[in-house]
N, C-alpha and C positions, 0 to 999 in steps of 0.2 A: 557878209561878216557877222557874226554871229555873237549875239550880247553878251557883255560878260555879269555874272549873276551878279543883284542886288545885294551888297554887301551891308547895305543898313538892314535887310528882310532878317530876324531871328528866329530860329527853329523854336518852333511848340514844345516848348518841355516835356519831357517823356515820362511818364508816371507809373507805380506799380501797382498793382492788385489790392483790395483793400486788406483781404485778409493777410497778404504777405507784410503790409507795416505795420499792421498789429501785432504780427506774432514778434517781429524784429526791435519791434519796444518792448519787446517782453513781458507783453501783457495777459499773451495765452499762446497757444500755439495755433494754427493757422486751422486748423480743425474747428477748434473750439473758437476760433473768427467767426466764420463761417457761422455756425450755431447762433453766437449771440447774433448776427445781421437778422439771420430770422426773426429769432425771437424781437427785434423792436431795441434791444438797448445801443443802436449804434447809431449817430445825427451825423451829416457832411454838409460843413457849410448853414444847420440851423432842419436840416432836414431830414427825418427817418428813411434810415436806408433798411429798406426789404430785400436785396440781392445783394451776395459778394461780386458779382459779374459787371464792378467801378474800379476803374483804373483814378489812383487818385494824385494829385501832386504836393509839394510843399506849400502851394496857394493855399492849400482848402486847408481846411479848418476841422479835425474830426472830434469828436466827444464818445466819448464809451460813458455809459453810466452817469451821465454827467457831470465827467468830469473832463478834461483836455486829454488828447494823449500826449506821453509823455514822449521827451525826444529819445533819441535811441543813445543806451546806458552801454558802458564798456561791457563788451562780451565777459562773461563770466562764467565759470566751470567749477561743480564741485563732484567729488566721490561723498557717497552716503550707504551706508552701512546697515540696509536696509531689516529690521528683525519680523518673524513670520507672524501674521496677526494684523499686519495695515494693507486699505487698501489705496493703492498707486492711482487716488483721484482727491482731487483739492476738496470732492464733499462725496459722500454717499447715501443713497435713496434709505438705504435701510441703518442709518446709524450707525454706520463700524467706524475704529478708528480709522485715521488715515494717515499718510503719510505724510501732508504738506501741514498736519496738525503737529505733528511731533519733532519735525526741524527747527534748527533756531529760528527765533523772528528776526534777525539779523542778516538773513541771507536775502530779506526780500522777499519779492513777489519772484517765484522760477516754478519750472515745469521740470519734469522729468525726461530725458533722453529713452525712451520706448519705457515700457512696465514690469513690472514682479507682478504674479498673482499673489492671493488674498495668505496664502499657504508657502511660497515662497519666498527666500532669503538672502540677502548678498549684498552685491554693486549694485547701484543703482548712481547714474550723473545724473545731476541736477543743473542746472543751466538759467539765464536770464535771458534767452538769445530764442527765440521760438522758431527762429531758421536754421539755429543751428543743432538743436534739436531735430528739425525734419530732416538735416542733412544728414548728421549722426545713425540717421534710422533706417536709413536706406540701402537696403542691400550689395547696390552700386557702389558704395560709398568702399565696400570689403571689408569692410571692418569685422571680424570674428568676437562672438559674445561666446564663454565657455564655462562653462557648469561641471560641479562637484556635482552627481546624483544618485542616490541610495534607492534603488528597486529592491521588491521582495520578489521573488522567484530564481528561480535558475535559467545564469547567463546564457546564449547558444552563441559565441563568437563568429561562427559563419553567420547568423541574423544580424551582426551589428555591423560588420563587413559591410552586407550589404544597402546599409545605409548609405553609405558614400555616394552611393549613386542614384538617390530619392529614394523618395515613395509618397506612396498613393495611400491615404489612412478615411474610409469614408467616402470617396470622390474626392477629393481632396488633395492635391500634390504640393508633398513640399521636398525641396529642395535639398542637397547634400548633406547629409550629417556626417560629424567623423564622432563616432562613441568607439572608446577604447573602456576592456575591463579591468580596471587596477587590482580588483579582491574581491572573493567569493566568504562571509562570513556566514554559514551554517544559511538559512532562508533568506538570506538579505549578501547584496553587493552594491559595492561601488565603482560606479563609473564616472568617467570625464568626459564628457560630450561637447561638442562644439558645432556652431553653426555663425551663417550671416544671416539668415531671415529673421527670427526671432518671436514668428507669427503666435497668436493670442492660444497657450498652454498648447503650444507645437510638441514639448517632449514629452507630456505626458500622456499626450493621445499618440504619438509613436512606440512610447515604452507600452504602454497598454496593447497596440497594436502586435506587438509582439509576447505578448502573456504579462507584461514586469508590471508589480504595482509601485509608481514613484509614492516614495514615504519621507524624501527630505531632496532638496532640492535649491542648491546654491550655486548664484551664480557670483567668477571669482576674479572674471575676468571681461573689458569690454573695449575690444581694439586693443590699445594700447595702455590702457589702464586699469593697474588690478585690485585686486582687494585688500590684499596684504596682510598687514595687522590691524587695521580699523578696528577696534571695536565696532560692538554690533552698536547701531545708534549711535555712533559719530560719526560724525562729519568731516574733512578737508578740503579745503579748495586747490586748486589747481592753479601753478602760477602762469602767469600772461607769456613768460616765457616760453614753457613747456607747453602749453595750449598752441600757440604759434606755430611750434615746431610739429607738432602731430596732425594738426588740422592744415598744414602746408603738404601732409601726406595723404588726406582725404582723399578718395577717389582716387587716387592715383599711385604710386609706389607703399609699400607698405611701413605702417608708420614706427618710427624708430620708439622702442622704449625708452623711456629717459623720466626720470623723475627728481624732485630733488629733499634733500634731508631736513631732519628735524630744525638744524644749527640755520639751513637755508641756503647751503652752498650747493653746485651742481650735481648730481650723480647719476650715471649710463647704466646702461644692460639691463636689468630688472631691478629696478630703481624703486618704482610700485607696490613690487612684490615684498619691498623689505620696508617699504616708509612706515614710519609712526603713526599714528595714529593723532589725527588731530586734537588737540585738547576744546575744542569744543562737541560740544555732544548734546544729542536732544533732551527733553526734556527727561528728568526724574533717569535717566541713564548718567546721574555721576561715578553709579561705580561701576565696575566691570560687570557685565553677563556673567553668571555663574553656568556650568556646563562647558563642556570641553568645544572649543570652535575649530572646526576646520577649514585650511584655507588650502588654494593650490600651493606645489611648490615652488620655489622660486628656482626661476631661471627655465620653467619647462614650458614648453611650447604647444599650443594645443597640433 
């Protein structure tokens, strides 16, 4: 006769990797957490941690830079219209202006979903949840990044079509890229470029491979979220309802495009493309940016 399991015995609590816990608390990305640990900035139960290969539970006391790890805050997401000339980093060794110096302080500690390089502009998603940022950055999530790209040079449309099968540049293999010629204007041309990887300077490198020089690059959409009419330097928080709806599709079916009107009522289809800019703007951006803005056409899918 087999013995019955001891119901009084309790299972050991399952923990999570320390970097994941730090990222979910909104302090940093998982990669940044690992770097902070190596730098000796993290203590667990009073001892300095030297390796990120540690699993912690709620019973452990985690301290970062002398401060207890904050509890899990409600996940929030913002759209931000990044101007050119800003580094997507919390600090820059060269002393250049950063995105996080320009966004409103009221957002609190946030990180970016991916990056836009110094001279690129347009939609940058910001969140207080490191795990969400990591999830949305993964190509497996299936969220398309769409860009308006101005190039100098004559565009060979046949070469653009070949990018749909992927391309290798200087030994680096890039996945499928959808590139469409919108207009040739003398020595310049406007393209719409869509991809799901978004590696460092990917579009610039691929265009250079085709003999084209990128002189303007604007991200107009990231998954379901679009730049729309958000003014340069402006921020706009995604409502909790919309965020939950979009995340339910992330990694599975293509997320539905749904936004919110300025008066708070629901708006379907290409809502984000027509959404008004938030009244919250970055420092020094109280006035609308001068010059012509280039945004995606409403209702146009990549």
